[in-house]
N, C-alpha and C positions, 0 to 999 in steps of 0.2 A: 504494500500500500504506500502510495507516494506521501511524503511528509509535506506539511503545509508550506515550507520554505523552498521546496525544490523548484528550480528553474525560474525563480522570481528575480526580476530586475527592479531594483530600488534606486531612489535618488538619495544622496547624502545631503542633508540640509546645510552641511558645512560648505558645500560646493558654491552656494550663493551668498555665503557669509563673508563680507569684506573684512570683518574683524577677527577672523579665525585665528590669526597669529598675532593679533595686537596684544599689548601688555595687559589690558584689562579683560580681554575676551568678552566684551559686552556685545550682546546681539544687536544687529543693525536692522533686522526685519522680523516681522511676526510670521512664523511658519504657517499658522492657521489661515492666514490670508492667501496662502499659496496651495493649500492642501487640495482644494477642488481642482485646481489647474493640474496639479501633479496627477491626480486620478484620471481626469479626462484625457490627458495626454499620454496615458498608457503606463505610467509607473505603477508597479505592483505594491509599493509601500515606500516607507522612508526610513532611513537611518538617521535618527534625530540626534544632533549634537546636544549634549547634555545642557549646555548653557542656554539653548533655545527654550528650555523649560525652567531650569533653576534660576536664571536671572531675568525671566520674563515677568510681566505684571500679572495681576490676579486674573484678569480677563483671558489672557493668553494661556495661562496655566490651566484654567477651567476648560478652555476649548480643546487643548491637547489631551486632557484627562478624559474628555467626552468622546474623543476620537478612537477609532480602532485601526488606525492607519500606520501607527508606529511599529515597525517590524524589528528594529534594533535600536537600543539606546547606545549612542557613541560616547563612551566615558573616557576621560583622561586622568582619572584618579591615580594616585601613587600607592605603592605597596611597601613603603618604608615604615619603620616604627614611628610612633609619636601620636599624641592626642589629636592634632589637627588632621593628620593623614587618616586616622581612624574615623574622625567626624565626617570627613568627606566620603569615605567608603560607606558609612551608614547612610549618608544623604543620597548617594548614588543608588544603593539598594532600595531605599524608600521610593525613589523616583521610578525605578523599574516596576515596582508594585503599583504605584499610582497610575502609571500609564498602561498597565497590563501588557507590557512589552514582552513578546515571546523570546527575546534574545538581548544580550548586552555584550558590548565589545570593550576590551581592556587592553592595556599595554603594560609589559614589564619594564623595569628600569634597566640601566646599562652597567651597573656595578657588579662584577662577578662575585666580589666578596659578600655582597648583600643577597645573593640568590636564595640561600636558605630562609632569610627573612621575608623576601618577596613571596616565596612559595607558601610559607606558613600563613602570611596575611591574606594571600589570595584564597587559600582554603577556608580561612575563617570568614572571609567576605562571602564566599559561595554559600555558606550556611545561612546567610541572611536573605538569599535570593529565593524566589519560588522554586519548588522542586522541579518543575518542568521547564525552567528557563534555560535556554542555550547560553553557555558561557564561552564567549569567543575570544581567544587570545590572538591578537593581531601580530603576525610575524613580521615585525617592522624593522627596517634598517635602523641601526642605532640602539637597538634593545638587545637583551640577551637571547631573544628568540629570532635573531636575524638570519641564522643559517639552519638548514634542514636538520642536521644531526643534533644541534643544540635544542632546537624546538621540539624534536621528538622526545628527547630526554626530559625536557621540562614538562611536557604533557604527561609523560609516564609518572613523574614525581607528583603531579597534581592528584593522582589517585583515581578512584572509581567514579567521581562525579562526572557529569556529562560535559566535560571540557572539550571544546572543538577549536579549530584553527582557521584564521583568515590569511590568505596569501594574496600577493600582488602579481598576477600572471604575466603582466606586460612590463614589469620593472623589478622583478625579484632579484635578490642576491643569489648567485648560483643558478644551476639549471632547473627549470620548472619541473622537469621530470623527476629530478632528485627529491624535490619537495613531496611529490606524490608517492615516491618509493619509500620514503622515510615516514611520512605521516599518514598516508593512505586515506581511509574513510574519515579520519579526524578532520580533514579539510572539508568544510561545508559552506564556506563563504569566500568570496573574492572581492577585493577592492579594485576598481577600474581606474587607472590613470596611466597615461603615456607621456614620455618626455623625449625631447630631441637631444642632439649631441651637446647642446648648451644648457641642458637641464631645464628647459622651458616646457611647460605643459602644452600638449598638442592634442588635436582631435583624433579619434579612432581612425578616421579615414586617411590620416597621414601615413599610417603603417598598415595598410590592409592585409598584406600577406602575413606579417607577423601576427596580427590579431587572428586571422583564420587558422594559422598553424598552431598557435597556443590554445585556442578554443578546441580545435580538433584533438590535440594532445590531452586536454582535460577530459574530454568525452572518453577517449580511449582508456584513460586511467580510472574511469568510473565516476567522475565528478558529476553530481546531479544537484548541486547546491544552488545558492543564491548569489547575486551580484549587487554591489552598490556602485553607482557612478559617483566616484569620490571627488575627482578634479577633472577639469577639461581646459581646453585652450581659452586663453583670455585672463586666466588668474594671474595676478601680479602685473597686469598690463593695462593700466587705466581702467580698472574693473568696472564693467557695466553689467548690472544684474540681468537685464533682459538679454543682452548678448550672450552672457554665460549660459543662460537657460536655453537659448536657441541652440547653442553648441551642444549642450547636454542632450537635448531632444534628438539631434542628429546622431550623436553617439548611441543613444538608446535604440534608435531604429536600426542602425547598422548591427549592433550587438545582437538584437533580437532576431534579425534576419539570419545572421550567421549561425547563431546558436540553434535556431529552428531549422537549419538546413536550407535556407533560401538566401544565399550570399549576394545575389545581384542587387 
């Protein structure tokens, strides 16, 4: 029986957020104002940047809590020790519950000496989440899970909770096939972003053969998970939200066509 997240293509609300990397991380738009548009334009759900709820006003928080469109909460909480870190983890777990989100994404830190601390705190945090919540470790460059062997060992050490993995099929460190060989069915989600030789974000159609080849490999390796359009062309370049959204829609259509076997 197919799982509810299989083959879903979502939009990351961070894609349209011009303050995603600003010092204060203060939201610059209300996601609820865009939700109907997301749905009508064919996105299967949204990966909600946590600050789009946590730092939103009461009206926006109520609108998001009334929605059933949040498929993943995109959290940037840390897993070091300390009262403030613990408070933020509790806040993130409470948000997942309030939004009734079926999944939450997290990142590990980068300090190898802190790995036992990270793992212990991740496991404690997982106990605060709903039993059926997918807990997605983003295998992100710059974290301890940036390479396949390390990520596989970390997932093993997390234990028997339903921890799963996010990969970046078009810009991962190492060979994509190695990720699937090492992590296998634990990979259930993919973040979509492409970059050119100068590290600028580009549209999917700038590298059509790479995209086709990587998606075909994912199918061969048994991937039937979900995708989030995370970033696209235009980010960091005099950002215009409408232009970014149009680029994301083009990426969505191309990805859906290729994934469904209609690459033209």
